[in-house]
VEXKE-174040 format. One record per residue (C-alpha): residue in three letters; x, y, z. Coordinates in steps of 0.001 Angstrom, whole numbers. Layout:
<pts>
PT;aa;x;y;z
PT;ALA;X;Y;Z
...
</pts>
This chain:
<pts>
PT;aa;x;y;z
PT;LEU;-641;87328;-89668
PT;LEU;2434;85165;-90145
PT;VAL;4964;87989;-89806
PT;SER;3329;89257;-86569
PT;LYS;5737;89809;-83687
PT;ASP;3039;89148;-81108
PT;LEU;4237;86019;-79284
PT;GLY;2051;86476;-76205
PT;LYS;2702;87949;-72797
PT;HIS;1689;84899;-70735
PT;LEU;1024;81210;-71192
PT;LEU;-2728;81466;-71827
PT;GLU;-2215;84111;-74496
PT;VAL;421;82010;-76233
PT;GLU;-1908;79005;-76125
PT;ASP;-4601;81155;-77756
PT;LEU;-2183;82337;-80439
PT;LEU;-1113;78761;-81130
PT;GLN;-4725;77737;-81478
PT;LYS;-5345;80561;-83963
PT;HIS;-2148;79664;-85772
PT;GLY;-3354;76107;-86070
PT;LEU;-6505;77347;-87788
PT;LEU;-4369;79450;-90120
PT;GLU;-2190;76441;-90932
PT;ALA;-5297;74442;-91712
PT;ASP;-6463;77242;-94014
PT;ILE;-3053;77287;-95745
PT;ALA;-3216;73519;-96180
PT;ALA;-6636;73851;-97781
PT;GLN;-5456;76648;-100073
PT;THR;-2390;74619;-100985
PT;GLU;-4549;71878;-102467
PT;ARG;-6545;74479;-104383
PT;VAL;-3380;76241;-105715
PT;GLN;-1843;72951;-106804
PT;ALA;-5028;72066;-108656
PT;LEU;-5139;75462;-110379
PT;ASN;-1442;75287;-111292
PT;ALA;-1937;71880;-112814
PT;ALA;-4874;73174;-114852
PT;ALA;-2902;76266;-115961
PT;LEU;72;74245;-117100
PT;LYS;-2162;72378;-119536
PT;PHE;-2594;75625;-121475
PT;SER;1173;75878;-121861
PT;GLU;1241;72464;-123543
PT;LEU;-1398;73145;-126259
PT;GLU;-379;72756;-129888
PT;GLY;-1653;75085;-132436
PT;TYR;-3757;77868;-131097
PT;GLN;-2447;79116;-127745
PT;PRO;-4600;81719;-125913
PT;CYS;-1571;82847;-123913
PT;ASP;2159;82691;-124125
PT;PRO;3210;79419;-122436
PT;GLN;6135;81152;-120772
PT;ILE;3806;83621;-119102
PT;ILE;1730;80729;-117766
PT;CYS;4832;78905;-116459
PT;ASN;6139;82066;-114841
PT;ARG;2816;82723;-113192
PT;VAL;2546;79146;-111914
PT;ASN;6090;79256;-110567
PT;HIS;5384;82580;-108877
PT;VAL;2266;81287;-107159
PT;GLN;4101;78129;-106108
PT;THR;6982;80183;-104703
PT;CYS;4601;82420;-102765
PT;LEU;2871;79344;-101383
PT;GLU;6179;77833;-100276
PT;GLU;7197;81122;-98652
PT;LEU;3875;81172;-96854
PT;GLY;4523;77639;-95562
PT;GLU;7973;78625;-94389
PT;LEU;6557;81652;-92600
PT;ALA;3920;79440;-90983
PT;GLY;6571;76980;-89815
PT;LYS;8736;79788;-88486
PT;ARG;5749;81339;-86732
PT;ARG;4837;78012;-85105
PT;LYS;8419;77525;-83916
PT;GLU;8459;81001;-82391
PT;LEU;5100;80452;-80723
PT;GLU;6195;77077;-79342
PT;ASP;9397;78632;-78040
PT;SER;7296;81353;-76453
PT;ARG;5003;78760;-74928
PT;GLN;8044;76954;-73521
PT;LEU;9301;80241;-72059
PT;TRP;5996;81180;-70427
PT;ALA;5482;77609;-69252
PT;PHE;8865;77887;-67583
PT;PHE;7893;81155;-65877
PT;GLN;4599;79646;-64753
PT;GLU;6406;76651;-63282
PT;MET;8707;79054;-61480
PT;GLU;5725;80970;-60117
PT;GLU;4086;77742;-58969
PT;ALA;7335;76691;-57297
PT;GLU;7567;80066;-55550
PT;ALA;3942;79820;-54402
PT;TRP;4580;76302;-53056
PT;ILE;7703;77529;-51269
PT;ARG;5788;80446;-49708
PT;GLU;3083;78082;-48516
PT;LYS;5609;75768;-46838
PT;GLU;7456;78730;-45329
PT;LYS;4219;79887;-43692
PT;ILE;3540;76384;-42375
PT;LEU;7040;76101;-40944
PT;ALA;6817;79593;-39444
PT;THR;3635;78754;-37525
PT;LYS;4601;75246;-36426
PT;THR;5337;74450;-32782
PT;TYR;7516;71629;-31505
PT;GLY;4917;69903;-29350
PT;ARG;3960;69944;-25683
PT;ASP;4497;66275;-24926
PT;LEU;5802;63064;-26453
PT;SER;2544;62247;-28241
PT;SER;2241;65648;-29931
PT;VAL;5915;65633;-30941
PT;LEU;5513;62202;-32551
PT;THR;2466;63485;-34450
PT;LEU;4367;66561;-35663
PT;THR;7342;64388;-36592
PT;ASN;5152;62164;-38771
PT;LYS;3673;65239;-40457
PT;HIS;7159;66599;-41039
PT;LYS;8191;63307;-42643
PT;SER;5248;63678;-45039
PT;MET;6401;67195;-45805
PT;LEU;9907;65914;-46490
PT;GLY;8368;63515;-49016
PT;GLU;6580;66432;-50693
PT;LEU;9824;68360;-50639
PT;GLY;11596;65530;-52436
PT;ASN;8930;65346;-55136
PT;ARG;8937;69112;-55581
PT;ARG;12742;69104;-55750
PT;ALA;12603;66678;-58680
PT;LEU;10027;68859;-60487
PT;LEU;12072;71998;-59836
PT;HIS;15163;70281;-61202
PT;GLN;13290;69503;-64422
PT;SER;12037;73107;-64661
PT;MET;15566;74440;-64156
PT;LYS;16781;72087;-66860
PT;ARG;14160;73464;-69252
PT;GLY;15292;76969;-68319
PT;GLU;18853;76067;-69241
PT;GLN;17607;74693;-72564
PT;ILE;15763;77946;-73280
PT;LEU;18927;79899;-72533
PT;ALA;20922;77605;-74816
PT;LYS;18621;78431;-77757
PT;LYS;19381;82159;-77299
PT;ARG;15943;83136;-78666
PT;PHE;15028;85316;-75710
PT;SER;16807;87803;-73485
PT;PRO;18599;85747;-70811
PT;GLY;18268;88414;-68101
PT;GLY;14739;87605;-66937
PT;ILE;15262;83859;-67110
PT;GLN;18516;83885;-65175
PT;GLU;17128;86267;-62567
PT;LYS;14058;84114;-62022
PT;MET;16160;80960;-61739
PT;ARG;18462;82662;-59256
PT;GLU;15547;83904;-57136
PT;VAL;13872;80488;-57020
PT;ARG;17160;78733;-56208
PT;LEU;17788;81130;-53313
PT;ARG;14270;80691;-51945
PT;TRP;14514;76932;-52318
PT;LYS;17840;76880;-50501
PT;LYS;16353;78951;-47683
PT;LEU;13349;76605;-47487
PT;GLU;15606;73573;-47197
PT;GLU;17595;75318;-44450
PT;VAL;14414;76172;-42549
PT;THR;13125;72639;-43060
PT;GLY;16383;71169;-41785
PT;LEU;16355;73489;-38770
PT;HIS;12750;72573;-38028
PT;GLN;13608;68875;-38263
PT;GLN;16499;69436;-35864
PT;ARG;14205;71243;-33403
PT;LEU;11644;68443;-33649
PT;GLN;14359;65855;-32992
PT;GLU;15591;67851;-30004
PT;ALA;12028;68073;-28658
PT;LEU;11550;64334;-29275
PT;ASN;14792;63554;-27427
PT;PHE;13747;65799;-24539
PT;PHE;10265;64322;-24122
PT;GLN;11614;60783;-24489
PT;PHE;14200;61620;-21827
PT;SER;11433;63050;-19618
PT;ALA;9199;59996;-20133
PT;GLU;12042;57571;-19394
PT;THR;13008;59626;-16335
PT;ASP;9395;59600;-15092
PT;ASP;9265;55822;-15525
PT;LEU;12560;55510;-13679
PT;VAL;11319;57708;-10818
PT;ALA;8077;55713;-10567
PT;TRP;10075;52466;-10425
PT;LEU;12428;53888;-7788
PT;GLN;9506;55078;-5658
PT;ASP;7856;51647;-5829
PT;THR;11171;49981;-5036
PT;TYR;11745;52363;-2116
PT;ARG;8388;51336;-634
PT;ILE;9405;47688;-989
PT;VAL;12894;48001;534
PT;SER;11646;50217;3369
PT;SER;9082;47633;4486
PT;ASP;9083;46784;8211
PT;ASP;8074;43170;7540
PT;PHE;11023;40968;8539
PT;GLY;9103;37723;8849
PT;HIS;7841;35843;11878
PT;ASP;10024;32762;11715
PT;ASP;13033;31209;10008
PT;TYR;11101;30117;6894
PT;SER;9236;33398;6247
PT;THR;12382;35484;6816
PT;GLN;14351;33353;4368
PT;ALA;11599;33887;1765
PT;LEU;11702;37656;2335
PT;LEU;15482;37626;2084
PT;ARG;15348;35802;-1278
PT;LYS;12842;38336;-2615
PT;HIS;14941;41190;-1313
PT;ARG;18055;39882;-3030
PT;ALA;16112;39778;-6321
PT;VAL;15099;43414;-5743
PT;VAL;18730;44341;-5000
PT;GLU;19763;42743;-8296
PT;GLU;17174;44862;-10130
PT;VAL;18418;47964;-8333
PT;GLU;21952;47169;-9428
PT;LYS;20813;46638;-13020
PT;HIS;19313;50143;-12982
PT;ARG;22624;51671;-11919
PT;ALA;23716;51956;-15570
PT;ALA;20524;53863;-16416
PT;ILE;21144;56273;-13535
PT;LEU;24758;56831;-14583
PT;ALA;23635;57419;-18187
PT;LEU;21275;60265;-17242
PT;ARG;23919;62972;-17413
PT;LYS;25166;61632;-20756
PT;GLN;21606;61783;-22076
PT;VAL;21271;65364;-20849
PT;ALA;24488;66258;-22662
PT;LEU;22937;64992;-25913
PT;LEU;19845;67183;-25537
PT;GLY;19491;70439;-27427
PT;PRO;20968;73565;-25799
PT;GLU;17507;74865;-24950
PT;HIS;16715;71716;-22945
PT;ARG;20038;70623;-21468
PT;GLN;20697;74081;-20006
PT;GLY;17300;74191;-18305
PT;VAL;17347;74323;-14512
PT;ASP;14429;71881;-14269
PT;VAL;16365;69205;-16171
PT;GLN;19423;69584;-13949
PT;ILE;17301;69455;-10793
PT;ARG;15435;66422;-12118
PT;VAL;18657;64493;-12696
PT;VAL;19940;65335;-9203
PT;GLU;16627;64231;-7668
PT;VAL;16724;60907;-9497
PT;GLU;20342;60304;-8452
PT;GLN;19507;61126;-4829
PT;LEU;16440;58882;-4879
PT;TYR;18506;56025;-6310
PT;GLY;21118;56568;-3588
PT;GLU;18398;56401;-929
PT;VAL;17010;53203;-2430
PT;VAL;20469;51616;-2421
PT;GLU;21122;52737;1157
PT;VAL;17768;51509;2474
PT;ALA;18151;48252;529
PT;VAL;21502;47611;2242
PT;LEU;19949;48307;5647
PT;ARG;16960;46069;4950
PT;GLN;19220;43248;3844
PT;GLN;21199;43603;7067
PT;TRP;18003;43696;9117
PT;LEU;16647;40617;7348
PT;GLN;19929;38819;7945
PT;ASP;19836;39861;11613
PT;ALA;16206;38718;11877
PT;LEU;17156;35412;10282
PT;ALA;20036;35108;12715
PT;VAL;17647;35811;15635
PT;TYR;15117;33221;14478
PT;ARG;17864;30670;13922
PT;MET;19282;31550;17315
PT;PHE;15857;31070;18908
PT;SER;15541;27750;17089
PT;GLU;18965;26676;18313
PT;VAL;18179;27843;21853
PT;HIS;14933;25885;21764
PT;ALA;16778;22755;20653
PT;CYS;19379;23201;23376
PT;GLU;16703;23807;26027
PT;VAL;14833;20692;24939
PT;TRP;18062;18739;25524
PT;VAL;18638;20553;28807
PT;ASP;15069;19789;29959
PT;GLU;15485;16136;29150
PT;LYS;18857;15810;30897
PT;GLU;17784;17950;33828
PT;GLN;14759;15749;34464
PT;TRP;16874;12600;34106
PT;LEU;19511;13906;36511
PT;GLU;16943;14993;39080
PT;ARG;15189;11638;38956
PT;MET;18378;9608;38937
PT;GLU;19440;8041;42238
PT;VAL;23034;6997;42690
PT;PRO;23067;3202;43171
PT;GLU;25037;1489;45937
PT;GLU;25883;-1682;44073
PT;LEU;29131;-1683;42141
PT;ASP;27656;-3166;38967
PT;GLU;24937;-596;38827
PT;VAL;27429;2185;39545
PT;GLU;29510;1129;36558
PT;VAL;26425;1220;34287
PT;VAL;25610;4761;35464
PT;GLN;29227;5740;35024
PT;HIS;29073;4606;31366
PT;ARG;25972;6704;30904
PT;PHE;27823;9720;32231
PT;GLU;30623;9102;29761
PT;SER;28072;9257;26914
PT;LEU;26564;12323;28580
PT;ASP;29959;14026;28569
PT;GLN;30189;13592;24809
PT;GLU;26697;14997;24345
PT;MET;27507;17922;26621
PT;ASN;30616;18753;24619
PT;SER;28510;18871;21458
PT;VAL;25764;20968;23092
PT;MET;28378;23199;24687
PT;GLY;29681;24014;21191
PT;ARG;26172;24913;20066
PT;ILE;25661;27099;23121
PT;LEU;28961;28878;22453
PT;ASP;27775;29551;18894
PT;VAL;24534;30963;20280
PT;ASN;26493;33233;22637
PT;GLN;28641;34431;19723
PT;VAL;25571;35229;17586
PT;VAL;23964;37052;20505
PT;GLN;27077;39140;21032
PT;GLN;27179;40095;17342
PT;LEU;23516;41107;17415
PT;VAL;23971;43146;20575
PT;ASP;27119;44828;19264
PT;GLY;25282;45611;15986
PT;GLY;22526;47392;17882
PT;HIS;19786;44924;16940
PT;PRO;16356;46196;18043
PT;SER;15681;42855;19780
PT;SER;18933;42969;21749
PT;GLU;17217;42843;25168
PT;GLU;15049;39891;24195
PT;VAL;18035;38090;22692
PT;ARG;20182;38788;25760
PT;SER;17411;37548;28054
PT;CYS;17104;34351;26016
PT;GLN;20867;33905;26199
PT;ASP;20953;34419;29953
PT;HIS;18116;31943;30467
PT;LEU;19854;29297;28347
PT;ASN;23212;29827;30069
PT;SER;21532;29669;33457
PT;ARG;19847;26379;32684
PT;TRP;23089;25029;31203
PT;ASN;24961;25939;34337
PT;ARG;22302;24172;36412
PT;VAL;22694;21027;34325
PT;VAL;26474;21255;34694
PT;GLU;26077;21580;38473
PT;LEU;23737;18600;38570
PT;VAL;26160;16548;36529
PT;GLU;29046;17511;38786
PT;ARG;27028;16702;41884
PT;LYS;25937;13341;40510
PT;LYS;29488;12575;39433
PT;SER;30713;13484;42902
PT;GLN;28160;11151;44455
PT;LEU;29202;8391;42053
PT;SER;32812;9000;42905
PT;SER;32062;8667;46636
PT;VAL;30158;5452;46078
PT;LEU;33024;4056;44001
PT;LYS;35540;4897;46701
PT;ILE;33444;3146;49306
PT;GLN;32956;101;47087
PT;ASN;36670;-71;46319
PT;TYR;37511;243;50023
PT;LEU;35140;-2579;50904
PT;LEU;36602;-4735;48155
PT;GLU;40104;-4136;49475
PT;CYS;38981;-5046;52923
</pts>
């Protein structure tokens, strides 16, 4: 049993042989105690004085022989156990290699059937699963490293033919390397898909914002008076600032496309999408500029109307005063009226400046093609007409005063 060359053909068989060998070792241990007891009893016969039933030398030789055989049996048992343990280590190594290969095949099948997602949510889910797989890969890599180390130790002992061990290690290393390459490629594809769907989501958000902004800047609400138009203009300037802030995002679109994977960045849909976003942004900017100009023109119109109203109120007041005023005949009263006309001249110079400003604003609005040009021009003509009437009244009243003064001076000289 101890000189048997049967070391098992797989791990379970070696385990069975080791178990049987353990029973045999226990039997040898039991027999060892019995042999030692018998040898001790036999040696007593070699020490008898007087009558000796057997030659003491024969007894000693026999005891030594049995002891030697027992020691040889123990050595054989130890050698057998070492060989069986080495065999167990070998078959354990091959089993670990087979388990590693089975694990690799399983992951290869998973990677072969995996997709890269249909949208951002599915890609994120697949990415999280892939991260878990990378964790498994790391743990398995550590186990495989330990198995390879044990394989190297088996080869170092030179107890078995190195051919099968080296071949198995080479095969597993090649398959592992291929798995890591496939895993890395799959991770790259997932990252490319993630970048693409993130780009698409950000682009969709940008388009939605641009469409909302376009509706805002293309509004036909320009206010109904000075105050409301100023409020709209302030809001519009805030929108223009936001539009300008988004310019960097628009300019970065093509750079983002360049960073996408070849499969995505070369797609016609992506290129068309970028062009559409750029065109939409250009339209928003263009319409925003027009709306700002229209709001400013509307504000100018309302301010012009306000200024015209103020001037007409002054004109009404002075026109009524001039029409009611009668030129006095007494010199003292004439001088009082003359002083009033001097103050009136100063007021007229001030109002004249305001009316000139109104005329300038009207001309700018008309030249700019303002949609209310006819209404503005009519308002201007009405104001100028009433101003001219006041000027005529003033000149007529001044002429009358001048005549009265000449008469009074003539009478005084007389």
